[in-house]
C-alpha positions in Angstrom: -35.6 -12.7 5.4 -32.5 -11.5 3.6 -32.3 -8.5 6.0 -32.7 -10.7 9.0 -29.9 -13.0 7.6 -27.6 -10.0 7.2 -28.3 -8.7 10.7 -27.6 -12.2 12.1 -24.3 -12.5 10.2 -23.3 -9.0 11.4 -24.1 -9.9 15.0 -22.2 -13.2 14.7 -19.1 -11.4 13.2 -19.2 -8.8 16.0 -19.3 -11.5 18.7 -16.4 -13.4 17.1 -14.5 -10.2 16.8 -14.9 -9.4 20.5 -13.9 -12.9 21.5 -10.7 -12.5 19.5 -9.9 -8.9 20.7 -10.5 -10.0 24.3 -7.6 -12.4 24.1 -5.0 -9.6 23.7 -3.4 -8.0 26.7 -4.4 -4.3 26.8 -0.7 -3.3 27.2 0.3 -5.0 23.9 1.8 -2.6 21.4 1.5 -3.6 17.8 4.3 -3.3 15.3 2.7 -3.0 11.9 4.7 -2.5 8.7 3.4 0.0 6.1 4.5 -0.2 2.5 4.4 3.3 1.0 4.8 4.2 -2.7 3.3 6.4 -5.3 1.1 4.6 -7.9 2.9 2.3 -10.3 6.1 1.9 -8.3 5.9 -1.9 -7.9 4.4 -1.7 -4.4 2.0 -4.6 -5.1 4.9 -6.9 -6.0 6.8 -5.8 -2.9 3.7 -6.4 -0.9 3.3 -9.9 -2.3 6.9 -11.0 -1.9 7.3 -9.6 1.7 4.1 -11.3 2.8 5.3 -14.5 1.2 9.0 -14.9 2.2 8.6 -13.4 5.7 5.2 -15.1 6.2 3.5 -11.9 7.4 -0.2 -11.5 7.9 -2.0 -9.2 5.4 -5.5 -8.1 4.5 -6.8 -10.6 1.9 -9.5 -10.1 -0.7 -11.7 -12.3 1.5 -11.2 -10.1 4.6 -11.7 -6.9 2.6 -14.9 -8.1 0.9 -16.7 -9.9 3.7 -15.2 -8.7 6.9 -14.4 -5.0 6.4 -16.3 -4.2 9.7 -14.6 -7.0 11.7 -11.3 -7.6 9.9 -9.8 -9.7 12.7 -12.4 -12.3 11.9 -11.3 -12.5 8.3 -7.6 -12.6 9.4 -8.4 -15.4 11.8 -9.9 -17.4 8.9 -6.8 -16.7 6.8 -4.6 -18.0 9.6 -6.3 -21.4 9.3 -6.0 -21.7 5.5 -3.2 -22.6 3.1 -2.3 -19.4 1.4 -0.2 -19.7 -1.7 1.0 -16.5 -3.2 0.1 -15.8 -6.9 2.6 -13.4 -8.4 0.1 -11.9 -10.7 -1.6 -8.5 -10.5 -3.6 -6.2 -12.7 -2.9 -2.5 -11.8 -2.7 -3.4 -8.1 -5.5 -5.9 -8.1 -4.8 -9.5 -7.4 -7.3 -12.2 -8.2 -8.1 -14.8 -5.5 -10.0 -14.8 -2.2 -6.8 -15.4 -0.2 -4.5 -13.1 -2.1 -3.3 -9.7 -0.8 -5.6 -6.8 -1.1 -5.0 -3.1 -0.6 -7.8 -3.4 2.0 -9.7 -0.4 0.7 -12.9 -1.3 2.5 -11.1 -2.1 5.8 -9.0 1.1 5.6 -12.0 3.2 4.7 -13.8 1.8 7.7 -11.2 3.5 9.9 -10.1 6.5 7.9 -12.9 7.3 5.5 -12.2 8.2 1.8 -12.8 11.9 1.2 -10.9 13.7 -1.5 -8.3 15.1 -1.8 -6.7 12.3 0.2 -3.7 14.4 1.3 -5.9 16.8 3.3 -9.2 15.1 3.9 -8.4 11.5 4.8 -5.2 11.8 6.8 -6.5 11.0 10.3 -8.6 8.3 11.9 -12.4 8.8 12.0 -13.6 10.0 15.4 -14.4 7.0 17.5 -12.4 4.5 15.4 -8.9 4.7 16.9 -9.5 2.1 19.6 -10.9 -0.4 17.2 -8.0 0.3 14.8 -5.3 -0.2 17.4 -7.0 -3.2 19.0 -7.3 -4.9 15.6 -3.6 -4.4 14.8 -2.6 -5.8 18.2 -5.0 -8.8 17.8 -3.6 -9.7 14.4 0.0 -9.7 15.7 -1.1 -11.7 18.8 -2.9 -14.2 16.6 0.0 -14.6 14.2 2.6 -15.3 16.9 3.9 -11.7 17.0 4.3 -11.5 13.2 3.3 -7.8 12.4 0.5 -7.0 10.0 1.8 -5.9 6.6 -0.3 -3.1 5.0 -0.1 -1.6 1.6 -2.6 1.1 0.6 -1.6 4.2 -1.4 -3.8 6.5 0.8 -1.4 5.8 3.7 1.3 7.7 1.9 -0.4 10.9 3.3 -1.0 9.4 6.8 2.6 9.0 8.0 2.3 11.8 10.6 -0.7 10.2 12.2 0.4 6.6 11.8 3.9 7.2 13.2 2.5 9.1 16.1 -0.2 6.7 17.3 1.9 3.6 16.5 5.3 4.2 18.1 6.6 0.8 16.9 5.3 1.1 13.3 7.9 0.8 10.5 7.7 1.9 6.9 9.1 0.6 3.6 9.2 3.2 0.9 9.2 1.6 -2.6 10.6 4.0 -5.2 10.8 3.9 -8.9 12.2 6.2 -11.6 9.7 9.0 -12.1 9.6 8.7 -15.9 8.7 5.0 -15.7 6.0 5.6 -13.1 4.5 8.5 -15.0 4.3 6.5 -18.2 2.7 3.6 -16.3 0.2 5.9 -14.7 -0.8 7.1 -18.1 -1.4 3.6 -19.3 -3.4 2.7 -16.2 -5.7 5.7 -16.8 -6.4 4.6 -20.3 -7.0 1.0 -19.5 -8.9 1.3 -16.2 -10.7 4.6 -16.9 -10.8 4.9 -20.7 -9.2 8.4 -20.5 -6.0 10.1 -19.2 -7.0 13.7 -18.9 -10.1 13.9 -16.6 -9.5 10.8 -14.5 -7.4 9.9 -11.5 -6.1 6.6 -10.1 -5.7 6.0 -6.4 -5.2 8.6 -3.7 -5.1 12.3 -4.6 -2.6 15.0 -3.6 -4.0 18.3 -2.2 -3.6 20.1 -5.6 -5.2 17.4 -7.8 -7.9 19.7 -9.1 -5.3 22.2 -10.3 -3.3 19.4 -11.8 -6.3 18.2 -13.8 -6.1 21.5 -15.8 -2.7 20.4 -17.2 -2.1 18.1 -20.2 -2.3 14.4 -19.1 1.5 13.8 -19.6 2.2 16.7 -17.2 -0.5 15.5 -14.7 1.1 12.1 -14.2 4.5 13.6 -13.6 3.3 16.1 -11.2 1.2 13.5 -9.4 4.3 11.4 -8.9 6.2 14.4 -7.7 3.5 15.3 -5.1 3.4 11.7 -3.8 7.1 11.4 -3.5 7.6 14.8 -1.9 4.9 14.0 0.7 6.3 10.6 1.5 9.9 11.9 1.8 9.1 14.9 3.9 6.8 13.1 6.3 9.1 10.1 6.8 12.1 12.4 7.5 10.1 14.6 9.9 7.9 12.0 11.7 9.5 8.6 11.2 13.3 9.1 11.3 15.1 5.9 11.8 11.9 3.9 11.2 11.9 3.5 7.5 13.9 2.0 4.7 14.0 2.9 1.0 13.9 0.3 -1.8 14.1 1.2 -5.5 12.1 -1.0 -7.8 14.9 -1.1 -10.3 17.2 -2.6 -7.6 14.6 -5.0 -6.5 14.3 -6.4 -10.0 18.0 -6.4 -10.6 19.0 -8.1 -7.3 15.9 -9.3 -5.5 17.6 -11.5 -2.9 20.0 -8.7 -1.9 17.3 -6.1 -1.6 15.0 -8.3 0.4 17.8 -9.2 2.7 18.3 -5.5 3.4 14.6 -5.1 4.1 14.6 -8.1 6.4 17.6 -7.0 8.3 16.1 -3.5 8.8 12.8 -4.9 10.0 14.4 -7.7 12.0 12.5 -10.3 10.1 13.7 -13.8 9.3 13.1 -15.1 5.8 11.0 -18.2 6.1 10.7 -19.0 2.4 12.9 -18.8 -0.7 11.9 -16.3 -3.3 9.7 -18.1 -5.8 11.4 -18.7 -9.1 10.0 -16.6 -12.0 8.2 -14.1 -9.8 10.6 -11.3 -10.6 10.6 -9.8 -14.1 10.8 -6.4 -15.7 7.0 -6.2 -15.9 5.0 -3.0 -16.0 6.2 -1.9 -19.4 3.5 0.5 -20.7 2.1 0.4 -24.2 0.7 3.9 -24.6 0.6 6.6 -27.1 4.1 7.6 -28.3 3.4 11.3 -28.4 2.4 11.3 -24.7 5.5 9.3 -23.7 7.6 11.9 -25.5 5.7 14.6 -23.6 6.5 13.0 -20.3 10.3 12.9 -21.1 10.3 16.4 -22.5 8.5 17.7 -19.4 11.0 16.0 -17.1 13.9 17.3 -19.1 12.6 20.9 -19.1 12.1 20.7 -15.3 15.1 18.6 -14.4 16.0 20.5 -11.3 12.6 19.8 -9.7 12.5 16.2 -10.6 16.1 14.9 -10.6 16.0 13.5 -7.0 13.1 11.2 -8.1 15.0 9.7 -11.0 16.7 6.4 -10.6 20.5 6.4 -10.6 22.1 3.0 -10.0 24.8 3.2 -7.4 
C-alpha cells in the first residue's frame, strides 16, 4: 500500500508539473540569478535578504524535500503561502519548511553530485537540460517575471555551462576576507563533522584529495583560494558584464547601500525594507587558537598568492 501511495503521489506531481509547464510560451527565456561564493562567505545571509527585499522566488526546504523531481509544483505552493523570512541559519541551513534552501536535492536532480565538483559535476546530466530550462522559465512566468534566485555552492564551478545555456542569467559574487572564511571553515568542520583534517564541507575543488594531505589550517586556506580563483576566472571569461561583486564586510557595514547597488545592477525594485536586527557581525568562529594562528601565519608566508582575496575597505 505504501508503494502504491508513493507511485500515485509521483504521478500526481508529474501531472501537476506538466500542467504548469504547459502554461509557459516556448520562446520565453528565463533570467535566473545565481549567488556564488566560497563556503562561509555570508552567501546564506545574502540569499535570505535578496529573496526578502526584492520578493524573489527561491527553492524552499519544502520544495527541496518533497518536490525535488517536480520543483515547479513546490514553487507553485510557495506562491500561495505567506512566506516570512527568518534571519537565522546554522552553517547554511535554515529551519522552516518555507525558508530558503540550497536546493541540494533539486540541483542534484539536474546536475548530479559526483566529486570533485569542479570537474565531475559541472554540466547538466544528459537528458535533463530541457526540464531544467522549462522549470526556470515556468517559475519566472508563475511569479510575474520575478527571476528565480538560486544559491548553491556547487554552482561556483558551473559558470561556463550556466552562462552559456542561460544567456540572460546574472551572477552575484559574495566575497569575504580569506582569513575570516578559512577560520570559519575550520569551525564548521569541527562542529558539523567532528574533525577538521579528513573532512570536507560543501563542493570540492579539483585538487581536494591533494589538499587533504596538508594540515587542516592550510587546507581551509587553499580551499578558499581554489573557490575564489575558479569563480573569478570563469566570471571574467564567460559572464563579463553579467556579474556584480559584493564583499560581506561591506554588506555588514552598509547593508542598505550595498543592496541598492545589487538592485540597480540586476534592475530589481526593492519591495520591502531591510528587517531591523537582521544584520550583525555574526559568523565569529570559536576554534582552537593554535590553528587560527596557523591560518594567519600561512597567509602571511604566502601573501603574494592570497592578497587579492583579502578584504581592503575602499
